[in-house]
Biopython code that builds the backbone (N, CA, C, O; Angstrom):
import numpy as np
from Bio.PDB.StructureBuilder import StructureBuilder

atoms = [
    (1, "MET", "N", (7.903, 20.169, -22.042)),
    (1, "MET", "CA", (7.449, 20.290, -20.670)),
    (1, "MET", "C", (7.270, 18.890, -20.073)),
    (1, "MET", "O", (6.708, 17.993, -20.701)),
    (2, "ALA", "N", (7.757, 18.734, -18.858)),
    (2, "ALA", "CA", (7.692, 17.431, -18.188)),
    (2, "ALA", "C", (6.282, 17.145, -17.688)),
    (2, "ALA", "O", (5.586, 18.032, -17.194)),
    (3, "THR", "N", (5.884, 15.900, -17.828)),
    (3, "THR", "CA", (4.604, 15.460, -17.291)),
    (3, "THR", "C", (4.803, 15.110, -15.832)),
    (3, "THR", "O", (5.694, 14.333, -15.489)),
    (4, "ILE", "N", (3.979, 15.678, -14.976)),
    (4, "ILE", "CA", (4.019, 15.367, -13.548)),
    (4, "ILE", "C", (2.629, 14.896, -13.140)),
    (4, "ILE", "O", (1.639, 15.602, -13.331)),
    (5, "LYS", "N", (2.572, 13.704, -12.579)),
    (5, "LYS", "CA", (1.293, 13.164, -12.119)),
    (5, "LYS", "C", (1.210, 13.361, -10.616)),
    (5, "LYS", "O", (2.224, 13.317, -9.919)),
    (6, "GLU", "N", (-0.014, 13.580, -10.112)),
    (6, "GLU", "CA", (-0.217, 13.828, -8.688)),
    (6, "GLU", "C", (-1.225, 12.859, -8.097)),
    (6, "GLU", "O", (-2.216, 12.493, -8.728)),
    (7, "TYR", "N", (-0.940, 12.457, -6.866)),
    (7, "TYR", "CA", (-1.797, 11.536, -6.110)),
    (7, "TYR", "C", (-1.928, 12.124, -4.713)),
    (7, "TYR", "O", (-0.920, 12.428, -4.074)),
    (8, "ARG", "N", (-3.155, 12.287, -4.229)),
    (8, "ARG", "CA", (-3.390, 13.018, -2.988)),
    (8, "ARG", "C", (-3.876, 12.127, -1.849)),
    (8, "ARG", "O", (-4.666, 11.203, -2.045)),
    (9, "LYS", "N", (-3.372, 12.437, -0.648)),
    (9, "LYS", "CA", (-3.854, 11.826, 0.594)),
    (9, "LYS", "C", (-3.904, 12.939, 1.639)),
    (9, "LYS", "O", (-2.865, 13.450, 2.057)),
    (10, "ASP", "N", (-5.090, 13.304, 2.052)),
    (10, "ASP", "CA", (-5.276, 14.368, 3.045)),
    (10, "ASP", "C", (-4.490, 15.611, 2.626)),
    (10, "ASP", "O", (-4.764, 16.188, 1.574)),
    (11, "ASN", "N", (-3.511, 16.029, 3.443)),
    (11, "ASN", "CA", (-2.760, 17.244, 3.116)),
    (11, "ASN", "C", (-1.428, 16.933, 2.425)),
    (11, "ASN", "O", (-0.565, 17.805, 2.325)),
    (12, "LEU", "N", (-1.259, 15.694, 1.949)),
    (12, "LEU", "CA", (-0.037, 15.281, 1.273)),
    (12, "LEU", "C", (-0.347, 14.970, -0.195)),
    (12, "LEU", "O", (-1.259, 14.199, -0.493)),
    (13, "THR", "N", (0.405, 15.568, -1.090)),
    (13, "THR", "CA", (0.278, 15.278, -2.516)),
    (13, "THR", "C", (1.585, 14.655, -2.984)),
    (13, "THR", "O", (2.646, 15.268, -2.868)),
    (14, "ILE", "N", (1.511, 13.449, -3.508)),
    (14, "ILE", "CA", (2.668, 12.765, -4.076)),
    (14, "ILE", "C", (2.766, 13.169, -5.532)),
    (14, "ILE", "O", (1.772, 13.153, -6.258)),
    (15, "THR", "N", (3.962, 13.531, -5.957)),
    (15, "THR", "CA", (4.193, 13.858, -7.360)),
    (15, "THR", "C", (5.097, 12.786, -7.967)),
    (15, "THR", "O", (5.981, 12.248, -7.301)),
    (16, "TRP", "N", (4.856, 12.491, -9.236)),
    (16, "TRP", "CA", (5.672, 11.505, -9.945)),
    (16, "TRP", "C", (5.955, 12.020, -11.342)),
    (16, "TRP", "O", (5.039, 12.379, -12.082)),
    (17, "GLU", "N", (7.244, 12.054, -11.701)),
    (17, "GLU", "CA", (7.678, 12.454, -13.034)),
    (17, "GLU", "C", (8.151, 11.204, -13.777)),
    (17, "GLU", "O", (9.285, 10.765, -13.588)),
    (18, "PRO", "N", (7.292, 10.630, -14.620)),
    (18, "PRO", "CA", (7.633, 9.379, -15.299)),
    (18, "PRO", "C", (8.956, 9.410, -16.065)),
    (18, "PRO", "O", (9.675, 8.411, -16.082)),
    (19, "LYS", "N", (9.291, 10.537, -16.698)),
    (19, "LYS", "CA", (10.524, 10.595, -17.503)),
    (19, "LYS", "C", (11.777, 10.543, -16.642)),
    (19, "LYS", "O", (12.841, 10.168, -17.134)),
    (20, "LYS", "N", (11.678, 10.911, -15.367)),
    (20, "LYS", "CA", (12.826, 10.848, -14.462)),
    (20, "LYS", "C", (13.002, 9.464, -13.851)),
    (20, "LYS", "O", (14.092, 9.121, -13.394)),
    (21, "CYS", "N", (11.952, 8.680, -13.842)),
    (21, "CYS", "CA", (11.941, 7.396, -13.148)),
    (21, "CYS", "C", (12.924, 6.414, -13.781)),
    (21, "CYS", "O", (12.903, 6.204, -14.994)),
    (22, "ILE", "N", (13.796, 5.807, -12.948)),
    (22, "ILE", "CA", (14.743, 4.808, -13.442)),
    (22, "ILE", "C", (14.294, 3.390, -13.083)),
    (22, "ILE", "O", (15.019, 2.424, -13.322)),
    (23, "HIS", "N", (13.105, 3.272, -12.513)),
    (23, "HIS", "CA", (12.493, 1.991, -12.174)),
    (23, "HIS", "C", (13.381, 1.132, -11.276)),
    (23, "HIS", "O", (13.508, -0.076, -11.475)),
    (24, "ALA", "N", (13.994, 1.782, -10.281)),
    (24, "ALA", "CA", (14.838, 1.068, -9.315)),
    (24, "ALA", "C", (14.000, 0.130, -8.456)),
    (24, "ALA", "O", (14.506, -0.874, -7.952)),
    (25, "GLY", "N", (12.723, 0.454, -8.288)),
    (25, "GLY", "CA", (11.816, -0.415, -7.546)),
    (25, "GLY", "C", (11.849, -0.238, -6.043)),
    (25, "GLY", "O", (11.197, -0.992, -5.322)),
    (26, "ILE", "N", (12.590, 0.738, -5.555)),
    (26, "ILE", "CA", (12.660, 0.955, -4.109)),
    (26, "ILE", "C", (11.282, 1.296, -3.545)),
    (26, "ILE", "O", (10.932, 0.846, -2.454)),
    (27, "CYS", "N", (10.514, 2.069, -4.265)),
    (27, "CYS", "CA", (9.180, 2.442, -3.793)),
    (27, "CYS", "C", (8.299, 1.198, -3.643)),
    (27, "CYS", "O", (7.618, 1.031, -2.632)),
    (28, "VAL", "N", (8.319, 0.341, -4.644)),
    (28, "VAL", "CA", (7.492, -0.870, -4.628)),
    (28, "VAL", "C", (7.938, -1.823, -3.523)),
    (28, "VAL", "O", (7.105, -2.420, -2.841)),
    (29, "LYS", "N", (9.245, -1.966, -3.346)),
    (29, "LYS", "CA", (9.769, -2.862, -2.306)),
    (29, "LYS", "C", (9.490, -2.332, -0.909)),
    (29, "LYS", "O", (9.216, -3.107, 0.008)),
    (30, "THR", "N", (9.556, -1.011, -0.740)),
    (30, "THR", "CA", (9.373, -0.405, 0.575)),
    (30, "THR", "C", (7.905, -0.347, 0.978)),
    (30, "THR", "O", (7.559, -0.701, 2.105)),
    (31, "LEU", "N", (7.047, 0.092, 0.077)),
    (31, "LEU", "CA", (5.613, 0.254, 0.370)),
    (31, "LEU", "C", (4.773, -0.386, -0.744)),
    (31, "LEU", "O", (4.162, 0.324, -1.542)),
    (32, "PRO", "N", (4.740, -1.720, -0.801)),
    (32, "PRO", "CA", (4.017, -2.380, -1.898)),
    (32, "PRO", "C", (2.511, -2.128, -1.899)),
    (32, "PRO", "O", (1.870, -2.269, -2.941)),
    (33, "LYS", "N", (1.934, -1.760, -0.763)),
    (33, "LYS", "CA", (0.493, -1.463, -0.748)),
    (33, "LYS", "C", (0.202, -0.078, -1.317)),
    (33, "LYS", "O", (-0.926, 0.205, -1.722)),
    (34, "VAL", "N", (1.208, 0.778, -1.349)),
    (34, "VAL", "CA", (1.052, 2.128, -1.903)),
    (34, "VAL", "C", (1.422, 2.149, -3.386)),
    (34, "VAL", "O", (0.725, 2.755, -4.200)),
    (35, "TYR", "N", (2.525, 1.480, -3.726)),
    (35, "TYR", "CA", (3.045, 1.501, -5.098)),
    (35, "TYR", "C", (2.848, 0.133, -5.742)),
    (35, "TYR", "O", (3.529, -0.833, -5.396)),
    (36, "ASN", "N", (1.916, 0.065, -6.675)),
    (36, "ASN", "CA", (1.623, -1.178, -7.372)),
    (36, "ASN", "C", (1.655, -0.888, -8.869)),
    (36, "ASN", "O", (0.684, -0.369, -9.419)),
    (37, "PRO", "N", (2.783, -1.222, -9.546)),
    (37, "PRO", "CA", (2.905, -0.887, -10.957)),
    (37, "PRO", "C", (1.831, -1.514, -11.854)),
    (37, "PRO", "O", (1.621, -1.051, -12.975)),
    (38, "LYS", "N", (1.157, -2.549, -11.380)),
    (38, "LYS", "CA", (0.091, -3.177, -12.174)),
    (38, "LYS", "C", (-1.281, -2.585, -11.866)),
    (38, "LYS", "O", (-2.264, -2.905, -12.536)),
    (39, "GLY", "N", (-1.347, -1.721, -10.850)),
    (39, "GLY", "CA", (-2.619, -1.123, -10.455)),
    (39, "GLY", "C", (-2.945, 0.127, -11.253)),
    (39, "GLY", "O", (-2.098, 0.686, -11.949)),
    (40, "SER", "N", (-4.178, 0.543, -11.134)),
    (40, "SER", "CA", (-4.611, 1.784, -11.768)),
    (40, "SER", "C", (-5.551, 2.510, -10.818)),
    (40, "SER", "O", (-6.685, 2.071, -10.630)),
    (41, "PRO", "N", (-5.114, 3.599, -10.218)),
    (41, "PRO", "CA", (-3.804, 4.209, -10.366)),
    (41, "PRO", "C", (-2.723, 3.370, -9.672)),
    (41, "PRO", "O", (-3.022, 2.570, -8.786)),
    (42, "TRP", "N", (-1.498, 3.559, -10.075)),
    (42, "TRP", "CA", (-0.433, 2.722, -9.518)),
    (42, "TRP", "C", (0.039, 3.215, -8.155)),
    (42, "TRP", "O", (0.689, 2.468, -7.424)),
    (43, "ILE", "N", (-0.274, 4.459, -7.799)),
    (43, "ILE", "CA", (0.049, 4.993, -6.473)),
    (43, "ILE", "C", (-1.255, 5.211, -5.717)),
    (43, "ILE", "O", (-2.118, 5.972, -6.153)),
    (44, "THR", "N", (-1.388, 4.536, -4.580)),
    (44, "THR", "CA", (-2.575, 4.678, -3.733)),
    (44, "THR", "C", (-2.110, 5.052, -2.319)),
    (44, "THR", "O", (-1.924, 4.179, -1.472)),
    (45, "PRO", "N", (-1.928, 6.340, -2.074)),
    (45, "PRO", "CA", (-1.354, 6.795, -0.815)),
    (45, "PRO", "C", (-2.207, 6.524, 0.424)),
    (45, "PRO", "O", (-1.710, 6.613, 1.547)),
    (46, "GLU", "N", (-3.465, 6.200, 0.233)),
    (46, "GLU", "CA", (-4.327, 5.936, 1.391)),
    (46, "GLU", "C", (-3.935, 4.650, 2.122)),
    (46, "GLU", "O", (-4.480, 4.368, 3.189)),
    (47, "HIS", "N", (-3.011, 3.872, 1.579)),
    (47, "HIS", "CA", (-2.627, 2.596, 2.178)),
    (47, "HIS", "C", (-1.422, 2.669, 3.107)),
    (47, "HIS", "O", (-0.890, 1.631, 3.502)),
    (48, "ALA", "N", (-0.976, 3.885, 3.467)),
    (48, "ALA", "CA", (0.152, 4.014, 4.391)),
    (48, "ALA", "C", (0.092, 5.375, 5.079)),
    (48, "ALA", "O", (-0.495, 6.319, 4.548)),
    (49, "PRO", "N", (0.695, 5.474, 6.249)),
    (49, "PRO", "CA", (0.766, 6.771, 6.932)),
    (49, "PRO", "C", (1.603, 7.765, 6.117)),
    (49, "PRO", "O", (2.537, 7.379, 5.416)),
    (50, "ALA", "N", (1.256, 9.028, 6.222)),
    (50, "ALA", "CA", (1.950, 10.067, 5.456)),
    (50, "ALA", "C", (3.449, 10.069, 5.735)),
    (50, "ALA", "O", (4.242, 10.245, 4.811)),
    (51, "GLN", "N", (3.849, 9.878, 6.980)),
    (51, "GLN", "CA", (5.281, 9.916, 7.294)),
    (51, "GLN", "C", (6.030, 8.768, 6.613)),
    (51, "GLN", "O", (7.154, 8.962, 6.151)),
    (52, "ALA", "N", (5.434, 7.591, 6.544)),
    (52, "ALA", "CA", (6.071, 6.455, 5.858)),
    (52, "ALA", "C", (6.243, 6.764, 4.369)),
    (52, "ALA", "O", (7.259, 6.411, 3.771)),
    (53, "ILE", "N", (5.258, 7.416, 3.783)),
    (53, "ILE", "CA", (5.339, 7.788, 2.368)),
    (53, "ILE", "C", (6.439, 8.821, 2.157)),
    (53, "ILE", "O", (7.224, 8.704, 1.216)),
    (54, "LYS", "N", (6.504, 9.823, 3.012)),
    (54, "LYS", "CA", (7.542, 10.851, 2.883)),
    (54, "LYS", "C", (8.929, 10.236, 3.031)),
    (54, "LYS", "O", (9.838, 10.572, 2.273)),
    (55, "ASP", "N", (9.099, 9.343, 3.996)),
    (55, "ASP", "CA", (10.396, 8.682, 4.185)),
    (55, "ASP", "C", (10.790, 7.897, 2.942)),
    (55, "ASP", "O", (11.946, 7.936, 2.518)),
    (56, "GLN", "N", (9.835, 7.189, 2.360)),
    (56, "GLN", "CA", (10.118, 6.409, 1.158)),
    (56, "GLN", "C", (10.471, 7.333, -0.002)),
    (56, "GLN", "O", (11.421, 7.057, -0.735)),
    (57, "ILE", "N", (9.735, 8.412, -0.183)),
    (57, "ILE", "CA", (10.000, 9.350, -1.273)),
    (57, "ILE", "C", (11.395, 9.953, -1.131)),
    (57, "ILE", "O", (12.088, 10.157, -2.127)),
    (58, "ASN", "N", (11.802, 10.237, 0.091)),
    (58, "ASN", "CA", (13.141, 10.785, 0.313)),
    (58, "ASN", "C", (14.240, 9.803, -0.078)),
    (58, "ASN", "O", (15.383, 10.212, -0.287)),
    (59, "ALA", "N", (13.914, 8.516, -0.179)),
    (59, "ALA", "CA", (14.886, 7.491, -0.574)),
    (59, "ALA", "C", (14.879, 7.214, -2.078)),
    (59, "ALA", "O", (15.658, 6.384, -2.548)),
    (60, "CYS", "N", (14.029, 7.881, -2.833)),
    (60, "CYS", "CA", (13.932, 7.653, -4.282)),
    (60, "CYS", "C", (15.238, 8.096, -4.956)),
    (60, "CYS", "O", (15.592, 9.274, -4.898)),
    (61, "PRO", "N", (15.955, 7.162, -5.595)),
    (61, "PRO", "CA", (17.266, 7.501, -6.160)),
    (61, "PRO", "C", (17.232, 8.437, -7.372)),
    (61, "PRO", "O", (18.211, 9.136, -7.634)),
    (62, "SER", "N", (16.138, 8.462, -8.101)),
    (62, "SER", "CA", (16.077, 9.285, -9.320)),
    (62, "SER", "C", (15.478, 10.661, -9.084)),
    (62, "SER", "O", (15.655, 11.562, -9.904)),
    (63, "GLY", "N", (14.771, 10.833, -7.973)),
    (63, "GLY", "CA", (14.067, 12.082, -7.743)),
    (63, "GLY", "C", (12.760, 12.164, -8.517)),
    (63, "GLY", "O", (12.161, 13.236, -8.605)),
    (64, "ALA", "N", (12.315, 11.057, -9.073)),
    (64, "ALA", "CA", (11.062, 11.047, -9.826)),
    (64, "ALA", "C", (9.863, 11.224, -8.906)),
    (64, "ALA", "O", (8.840, 11.775, -9.313)),
    (65, "LEU", "N", (9.984, 10.761, -7.677)),
    (65, "LEU", "CA", (8.910, 10.925, -6.701)),
    (65, "LEU", "C", (9.212, 12.136, -5.827)),
    (65, "LEU", "O", (10.357, 12.392, -5.453)),
    (66, "GLY", "N", (8.160, 12.864, -5.517)),
    (66, "GLY", "CA", (8.283, 14.015, -4.625)),
    (66, "GLY", "C", (6.985, 14.177, -3.872)),
    (66, "GLY", "O", (6.039, 13.416, -4.077)),
    (67, "TYR", "N", (6.938, 15.166, -3.004)),
    (67, "TYR", "CA", (5.679, 15.423, -2.288)),
    (67, "TYR", "C", (5.574, 16.884, -1.942)),
    (67, "TYR", "O", (6.566, 17.604, -1.831)),
    (68, "LYS", "N", (4.316, 17.302, -1.774)),
    (68, "LYS", "CA", (3.982, 18.655, -1.349)),
    (68, "LYS", "C", (3.002, 18.509, -0.197)),
    (68, "LYS", "O", (2.139, 17.632, -0.210)),
    (69, "GLU", "N", (3.140, 19.366, 0.788)),
    (69, "GLU", "CA", (2.195, 19.369, 1.897)),
    (69, "GLU", "C", (1.371, 20.652, 1.839)),
    (69, "GLU", "O", (1.887, 21.727, 1.533)),
    (70, "SER", "N", (0.089, 20.516, 2.136)),
    (70, "SER", "CA", (-0.779, 21.707, 2.119)),
    (70, "SER", "C", (-1.585, 21.790, 3.382)),
    (70, "SER", "O", (-2.372, 22.721, 3.552)),
]
sb = StructureBuilder()
sb.init_structure("model")
sb.init_model(0)
sb.init_chain("A")
sb.init_seg("    ")
for serial, (resi, resn, name, xyz) in enumerate(atoms, 1):
    if name == "N":
        sb.init_residue(resn, " ", resi, " ")
    sb.init_atom(name, np.array(xyz, "f"), 0.0, 1.0, " ", f" {name:<3s}", serial, name[0])
structure = sb.get_structure()
């Protein structure tokens, strides 16, 4: 079973599947205040608008990042 980690901001939940991640770095380059591989947690969605996060996730080449809206 795949491990999926979740990070929440208001009605947006970011999902990350570490085993799918190819570490292309697009997330870090696009939104460095949200994605900090040296941070804990490494995803802090409160540092960007939800639409910017969704746009960045849609550009993830591996599909390791996703989102759910509630």
